N, C-alpha and C positions, 0 to 999 in steps of 0.2 A: 597543365598538368605536367609534373616532372615524368620524364621518361625512363626514369630507372627501372620501374617494374613493367612498365608495358611491354617489352619486348619479350621479357621472361613469361609474361602471363598471355601472350598472343594466343587465341584459340581456346583458352579456358574460360572466358568471360562471354556470356551472351550477348550477342550485337546490341539489342536493344538496352540492357542494362548499362553497356559500355556507353552508349549515347547518353543516357540519363546522368551518368556519373561525370563525363565530360561537361554536360550542361551546367551541373552544380559547380564544376570546377570554374566554369567561365563566371558563374554567379558570385563565386567568391572572390574572383579578380575584380569583377565590377565594383562589388562593395568596397574592396581595398582602394579603388579610386573614388569613391564616394559616389558613385553612380546609380546606386541602389539605396533606397532608404532603410534605416533599420527595422522598421516595422514589417516591411515587404520581405527582407532578408530573414528576419526571424521566423516568419512563417516557411520560409524555404529550406532553412536548415533544420528546423523542427521535423519536417517531412522526410528527411535524410537521417535523422537520429542524433542530430547535434544540439545538446543542451548547453545553456550558460550554467555556471555554477558559483557557489559562494566561495570568497576568497578572505573574509576577515578574521579568520581563525588562522591562517598562516600554515597549518598542518592539519592531518586529520587524527583525531585523537581517538585511539581504540585500545590501548593497553595491551594490544597482541602482535599487530604488526607496526613496525616503525614506518612512518610517512613524513618525516621530516624533509619537507622541500621548501627550499628558498628560490623564487622567481626574481631574477634582478634585471633591470633594463629591458622588459619585454611589455611595458605598457599596462601593467595591471592597476587598476584603481582598487584601492582596499574598500571593503563594505560590500554591502548587496549589490551594488551597481558596478558592472565591470565594463570595461571597453569590449566592442563586439568581438574584437580578435584577441582577446585574452583566453588562456587555456580554459577549456570547457569539459563538458562529459560527452562520451560517445555511447549512445545504447545500441547494442547489436542484437537484432531480431532472431530468437530461436524458436520457431514453431514446435509447440508442444515439449519444448525442452529436449528434443533430442539432437545431439552431437556425435561427430565422430572423432576418432583418434587424430586424424589429420586437421580437422578443424581447431581442436584443441591446441595443436602445435602452432598452427597460425596465429589464434588469437593471443597465444603467448608471446610469441614473437612480437606481435603489435603493441601489447602491453610493455614488453622490455624496450621496444625502439621509440615509441610514442607517448608512453605514458609513464606512471610511477611503479612500474612492474607489479601492479596489483591487478587482479580479474575480480570483479564483483557479481555475485549471482543475485538477480533480483527477486522480488516476490511474483513476477510475471514470467520467470523462467527466462529471461533475458540475460546477457552479459553486459555490464557497463565498464568503460575504462574512463578514469578521471584524468584531468590536466592534459587534455588533448589540444593543440592549438588547431584552430579552424583550417589553416592553410594545408595541414598534413592530412585532413579528411578525405579528399579525394583519393589519394593513394591508398589509405587505410581502406575505403569503400572496395576499391579495385580490387585488392589482396584478398579481402573477404569473399568478393563474387567468385573469385577463382576457386574457390573451394565451397560455393554453393550456399554462401551466407549474404543476406542483405540488410541494411540497416533502414531500407526504406518504409515509411510509416511507423518505425518504431516510437515516434512522438508525434505530436500535432493532433489535428482534430480528424481522426482518420481510425481505421480498424487496427488497434493495437496488437500486440503479439496474442495469437490464440493459444492458450493454455490447455493441458490435459493431464490427467493423472500420470505420475511419472511410473506407475506399475501398470499401465495399460498393455494388454497383452500376457502379463505374467501373474495377474492378480487373481487370486483364488475365488473371489467372490463376484467378479465381473459379469455383466450381460453378455458382452462381447469386446473385442479390442477396438477401442475408438480412434487409435491412431492414424490410420488411413484417412478417416473422415476429417480429422482435425487439419490433417496435411493439405487434402483436397479443397477444404474450406479456405484455407490460408493462401493457397494459390489463386482460388477463383476471386476472391474480394481484394486482392494485393493490387492496388491502382486502379480498381474497378471504378467506372463513371457514377455508379450509383453509390460510391463511398467517399466522396471527395466533398460533400456540401454540408458536412455537420457542423453544429454549433460548438461541439465539443467531442472529445474522444469516444470510442466505442468498444467494449471490452467483451470478448467471447471466450466461454470454457467448455470444455467437454468432460463428463464424468461417466464412468462404466458401472458405478455402484451407487445405490440411492442412499444407504445407511451410512457409508463412510464420508470422509472428507473430499477425497478424490480432487475433483476440479473445482469445487466451490461453485457450482452452478447457480445457486440461488443469490450470490451477490455479483451478478454480472448482467451487462446490458442484454445479452443473449446467452443462456446457458443450455447446453444439449445434454440430457441424461439418458443413457443407452437404456433401452426397453426390448423385450423380444414380446411379441404379440403371435396369437394363432389366427390366421384369417384364411378362410376357406379350407381350413384343414391343414394348412402350411405355417411353419414358422416364419415370421417376418421380422428383421431387424428395422428398428427405428429410434427414435427419440421423443421423449416428453421434451417440449420447449418452455423455458422460462424467460421471461422479457422483464426489463425495468430494475434490476437489481443493482446494488452498488452501496459502497460505504461512503467515503468522503466525510464532509462536515456534518452531514444528516443522512444517515444510512437508511437504506430502502431495501426490504426483502422482495426479491423478485416475484412476480404473478406467473401463473401458469398461462401461456398463450394456448399451447395445444398438448393434449394429453398423449396424443401419439401422432408422430409424422413419419412414414417410412423414409428409409436412407435417401431414396431417389427424389425426395422432395425438399431436404433440408437447404439446398442452396435458393431455390425460388423463394421458399418461405422467408429465408434470412434476407434475401434481396427486397422483397416485400416491406419487411420490417424497416430495412435501412431506407427505403423510399419515403416511407411515412415519416420516419425521424426527420429526414432531411427537408422534408417539405414544410412539416409543422412544428418541429422542434424549435425552441428558442435561440435566436441568434443574437439578440442586441444584449441581453443580459447573461454573460457567461456564466454567472453562478447558478442559473436555472436552466442551462442549456444541455444537461445530461437527459437520456431517454427516461430515466426514471421520473422526472418532473413532468414530463409530457403524459405519462401514463397516469401519474398522480391526477393530474388537470382533466383528462379525458376519461379516465376510468378504464378498467382492463375490458370491459365489453366493449365499448366503443373502440377502443384501439384494435382489438381483434376483428371488428367489423371492417375497419379501415384496411388492415392488412388483407383480409379476404377480399375485399373489393379491389385491392391492387395487384393481386395475383395475376388474374386474367390479362392484365395490360403489359406483362413483362414478355419480351420476345423470349421463345425457347431456345435453349442452349443445350448443346449435346453433352455437356458436361454433367448437366443433372442426373442423366442415366449413366454416363460414363463412371460416375463416383461408384456405383455398385461393383463394377467390373475391376476397377482399380483397387478397391477394398478386398476383393477375391483374390487377386494377384499379389497382394502385399503379404510378406512373410518376414520373420525374423529368425535367423539361424544362428544357433549356438556356434561358437569357435571350437569348442572342445566337447567331448563326450561327458555326460554328467555320472558322476559316482557317489557313492555315500561317503559321509565324514568319518564313520566309525572307524576306529583303529590308529587315526591320523595323530601324529605327535603335535601337541598343541604348545605354542609358546606362551611366555608369560604375558598377562593381560589379554589372551586371546578370548577368554571365557566371558569376562564383562562386555567385551566389544560384540561377541556373537549374541548375547542377550538383548542389545538394544540396536544394533545397526544392521542386522541380518534377517531377510525376510524370505521364508520358504515358499518358492514361486509353485504356480498350478502344474509346472513341469517337474516331473520327479527328479531328484538329486540335482536340482538347480536352485540357486538364490538370487536375489537381489539385494545387493550391499549398498547401504547409505555411507557415503564419504561426509563425514560431519565438518562443516565448514564454520567456525565461529565467525559471526558477523557476517556470513556470507563471502567471505574474501578467500582467496588463494593467490599465491605468487606465481610469478613467470615460471620458476623453477619447478613449482608444483604442478603447474600445467603440463609441462614436458614430461614429469614424471607420471603423470596419470596417463598421459597418452602412450607412454611406454607399458605401463600396466594394463591398459585395456587392450592393447595388442598381444600381450602375452596371455591374458586371462578370459576377456570377454569380448574381443573384436570392436565393433562399432556400436554395442548394445549400451548406449550411455544416455542418461536423462538428467538434466536440471530440475529442480523442484521448487515449487512456490515457497519452501520453507527455508529456501537459500541454499540448499546442499546438492550434492552430485550422487546418482544412483548407476552403479554397474550391475548389469541384468546379466542373466545367463552364466553366472559363475557356478563352475561345478562345484558341489559340496566338498569334495575331496581337495580341492585348491584353497579352500577358504584360509587354511593355516598360513600358506605360501602368499595369498594375497594380503593378508593381515601384516604379514612382516614386511611385505614390500610398501604396503601404505605407510606402515609406521616409520620405515626409514626416510619416508618422503615428508614426515611430519603430518600425516592425514590419517592416523590410525586411531584418533580419539573415539572413545566410546560416547554414549550418551545421546546418540541420535534419537529424534521422536521422543525424547523426555523433558522434562522441566528445564533441563540445561540447554536444550536446543531451542534457544530464543529467537524468535524473528524480529528484525529491526530495520528501520528505515535510516537514510544517511543522517537525517537531523542536521545540527547546526556544522557537523563536519564540512558538508559540501553543499547543502540544499539551502537555496535563499529564503525558502518558507519555513526552516527550522527555527523553532522557538527554544527548544530545550535538546542537550546533549543527548539523544537516543542511544548512540552507538557507546558513548561512555558510560551510561547507566546499565546498558546490556552487558558490556564487558564486566562490569563490577558485579552484577547479579550473577552473572556465569561463574566467575571465580569464587563467589561465595559458595555457590551451590556446589560446585566441584569439591571444595573443601570438605563439605559435609556429605558428600554422595552417600557413603557406606551407613549414614545413620538417618537418611530419609526414608519415611515410609512409602511404600509402593503407590499409595494413593496420592502422595505428593509428587512422586516422580512422574507420574501419568499426566500431570496437568500441563496446559500450554499457557505460556506467557508471550505477549507480543507487545512490540514498544514503537511507538511513532513520536518523531519530534515535534508534531503540531497536532491539530485537530483533523488533519485531512486522512487520516487513517491508512497512509501508505505502509505502514507497519502491521495493519489489519488487527489493531487492537480490538475493534468491536466483536470479531469471533473468537477471541481467546477466553479461556476460563478467567485469566487475571490479564488485563490490559492496562497499558498506561500510555497517555499522551502528553506532550509537553505543552506547558503554558506559563504564565508569570504572574508574579504579584509584586506590589509595592510595600516597602516598609520604611516610611519616612522618606527620605529622598533617594532611596535605593531599590534596585529591582532583584527580586530573588527568584530563581529557577524553581518552578514547581513541576509535578506530574499530576495529572487527573488520574485517578483509580477508576477504571472500568471493570465491573464484575459481572459474571453470568453469561457471557457469550459461549456460544456451541460451535465448535470446530466441525464436529462430526454433521451427518445428515447433510452434508454439502454446505456448510455454513448455515446451521438449521435455525440459529437464533442470536440475536445481537445483544450484547452487554449494556448496560447504563452506566454512566459516570455517578460515582457516589461521593466524590469529593478531592479536592487538589491537597497535596502535601508537598512541602519542599523537597527539591530533587535528592538532596544528600538523606532524606529519612525514607527513601523508597525501599531500601533493604530491610529496614525495621519494620516498615508497614507490610512486607512480603511475609516475614517471618510470623508476624502477628495474625494474617489472615490464614496461612497455611496451618499454623499450630493449632489455631482456634477450630478449623475444619477437622483436623484429626481428633482433636479432643471431643467434639460434639455431634459428629456425624452418626448417622444411624446406618444400620446394615442396608437400608433401602436407597440411601442418599447417595447421589453423585455430588459433584460441585455445584451444578447449576440448580439442582433441588435443594442442597443445603443453603445456598446463597439466598434462594426466595423464601426459604423457611425463616431465616435469619432475619430478614427485613431490612430495607433502607435505613430505619431509625435506629437499629442497634448498630449496624455498620457504621452509621456516622458518629455515633457514640464511641465507637472503637477507633475511629480515626482522629478524633478531637486531641488524643493524646500526642499526635505527631504533627499537628498543624501550626503550633504556635512559632512564631519567628522572633527570637530576641534581637535586641538592638545591636547593630553593627559594631558597637563598641564595646559590647558584652561578650559576643561572640560571632566572628566574622566567616565561619566555615560553610554557613548556608548560602552566602552571597557569591559563591563561585559555583560553576557547574562541574561535573565529572570530567577528568581529564583535563581540564582547563583552569590554570591557576588566577587567571586575569579576573578582575570584576566583573561580573554578569551583566550583559546588556543584550538588547535584541535588536536588529535592523539598524534604523537610524534614530531610534529614540533614545536620547542621551538620559543621563542622570539628573533629574530636576531637583529643585528645592522643596521642602516641604510646604504646603500651601496652608499650614496651620489649622484653623478652626474648620474650615471647609473641607479639608482631607480627612479629618477626623470623622466629620459627619458621614461622608460618604462611606468610610470603613463601617460606620455603625449601621447606616441604612442598607447597605448592599447585603449585609447578612440577612435581612429580612427577605429580600429577593431570593437569596439562596434556600432559606428555610422553606419558602414557599414552593420554590421547584422541587424539593426533594419530597414535599407532601404530594406533589403531582406525581411523583415516580410510585408513591406508596399507593395512591388510588389507582394507578396504571397497573401495577402489579395486583390489585384486588379485583381487576375487572371494571372498576367505576371509571369509565372513559369519559363520560361528560365531566365529572368532576376533575379528572385530570387535565382534560383541556382547559377548563376554567382556571384552575391553579396554575398551570404553564402561564396562560396569558396574563394572569395577575403578577406572577413572578417577574415576567417583562415590564409590566407596567410599573412594578416597585423598583426594578433596577433602572428604568428611564428616570423615575423621579429622583432617585439617588445621584444620577449623574446630573440631572437637571439644576439639582441644589448645589452644586459647586458653582452655579452660574446665577441662579435666581432661587433664593431662600423660600420665598412665599408662594411657590406653585400650586401648594394644597394638594387635596386628595382626588380632585376629580379627573378619571381618567382621560376624558377629553381634552381638557386644559394640559394634562402631562404630555399626552401624544402631540398636541399642538406645540408646546414649548421645547419639547425635545426635537421636533421637526426643524423649528425655527432656528434654535439656539445651537444644535449640535449636528444635525444631519445637513441641513441647507448650507452651514458653513463649513462643513466636511471636517469639523473637530473629531467627529464619532469615526471618520474614515482611518483606515490604516493602509499602507502602501500595496497590499496585496488583495485584501478582502474588498477595499473600496466601498465600504458601507454597506454590504450584502447583509449583515446580521440586523441591521436597522430596518431593512425591509421586512423581515420575519415578523417585527411588531407591527409595521404598518399593514401587511396583509392580513393579519389575524384581526387587526383593529377594523378593518375597513370590509373585510369579507367573512364573518365567521360562519363557520359550516353549520348547516342546518340538521344535519345528521353525523354524529360524531362515531367514528369506527376507532377498533383497536389501532389500525394502520395511522390514522390521522391523528389521534391522541399521541401515539408514542413519536411521531414526526414533530408535534408542536412541543413536546417534552425536550427533544433534542434540540429544537431551534432556541428553547428558552435557555438551556444550558450555554448554547454558544453565544447568545444574546448578553448573558449575563458575562461570560468571558470577555466579550468585545468592551463592555462597560469598565471593566478593570482596566483594559489596555487603554482606553480613552482617558480615563482618569489620570493614568500616568502621562499620558501624552500631554494632558492639558496642564499638569503640574510642571511639566518640563518647558512650557512655553515662556517666551521672555516676559519681562514685567509689563511691557507695553502692549500686551496681546490684545487689550480692549480696543485699542485703536486700529487693530487689524481687523477684527470682527466687530463692527458696529452694533450687532445686535445683542451683544454681551451687556 
């Protein structure tokens, strides 16, 4: 390791953490010498928060912050595969989103010295720095450790950053402040022996309120919802525990593990959950390795029994009961006395900002102020400015949010105008926080290897248009949530938005066209209380018009009793699909080429390593015709699901997969017929076993959805199982589109490569 910072940081870094960082530095050097394999080193660096990133775009397109970066002579391979030592991403773990002014300063310095001078807030209250060279990461980790920050287990198959409501402690409707419990749980499981053998990641969240969004506990592997119960005449703090939630490709709503667990029991119960997950969770098939799949397989009753049986085997730890004392000792002190706002001079623009960005705390004369960060980004200079602003107005009462903003807490109401003025001078005074303008988005094709469409580019475009018509938007539109993901993995949390979009692609002749699937009816409140369903894919460049059509119709047709979720349910999938048809046509590229590029990127659209293939003539046309049958059937399944006809929804979703498989098989074998047994057999032989159906990242997992339902039909169809199968059918159809494009791009001698053709 470079000794530049070691002397200055001597005594500031915990000895055990210093040892870990030195060990990682040694592993970096061994990899540089070729003495550690890529596979082994990948797991090592992920456990230290270092991710690879995508480089085929050459720059990050956002329309807001310039990121023109040229990397010369540093060994970068263009495209999704990069050299192990090419610049990547560093994820910095921020438990419950709590940061100090000093930490903001240091992270700003690191962004300036090692990155592209941009800090990005994630949907897990982390900070990410991009374009970091792996050889710089040990020094970066050391400097973070000196101010109490770690990158340990920010990535990898471990307990990820523990999130919590950014208003915890100041919220007017909370049961109690969950902050100290989130902190104690973070420290307890960091590097814990029982949290090292997972097949996939494990996500935890805390929430203080049941009816609000707060920590979104219902979409986590382990969610803790604050409760106060009266036991033997005394009020006892505890949590309702949820397990098995998650978004991803197929979202699962969490199940209740325990209605009430006293605070002194949350650590051992959490440990028991992790032990069961580590022992019984999937290890071979990573696509089924999350806790939600284990619980779906076992059932919540059996999983609960296993957790209860595990508890007596766990050695007692003094931290189980110490957590109560730590919580009692925890306090957050205001920097300044609180005074009212009345009579204070208000600068221009202040009232609009006050309306959307300021929350009146439970503490009289104090407010929590949201600093709205477009696309979750702020610059190095802005990080320094924020640190100075915090020192002047709030001290260290700063939180990052899962909606990619920053909250300054304990602002005296009398200081609000001065704070607004200071934020505005730093370019951080934008109103519109927590409104439709405040769109959550993942990195998409800018830097993510899995990105299919330009989520950040689309978000920037939507935000610009919404700001232009801010004054004319009805309040019911301003209150909506929009969330955008660059692919089906839901990193942008599109499933819990009123209106969500996730990236996919379609082929028109020999060209690919970026699309976004429209997801409607998710519920942000009630801790992510309901998931929306996809209703149709539209070209990326048509998304703004689609948003206008949906919102304008909502305003025109809603009743006094409607919210957006009830309106969408009442409107129905059939009518929504009819509305979307006007936006789904793609003209030939010779007629209009505007749809063949993505937002912020003028180059012809492609994804990954799938190139532009020649049209396959009759067969391609046949696929395009037949895949529509599958899409129609899956939408019928959605309508049956909405109507509570779960068995019909299950049957139709399965039939949709059969029809999609048939459409793809017929690109290879026209006479497959209509018998499901033969379709599945031919699909397996011609497309799955040959890996023609596989893509680089999913590796055929969507094909297994078809096989699992075909081989193991459920004797009892429930609302959850029907919902899951509908989601799987949607993803299977998307995979068939991708496979068709892949097949069309194969060389003319493909038959000799795959004899079963």
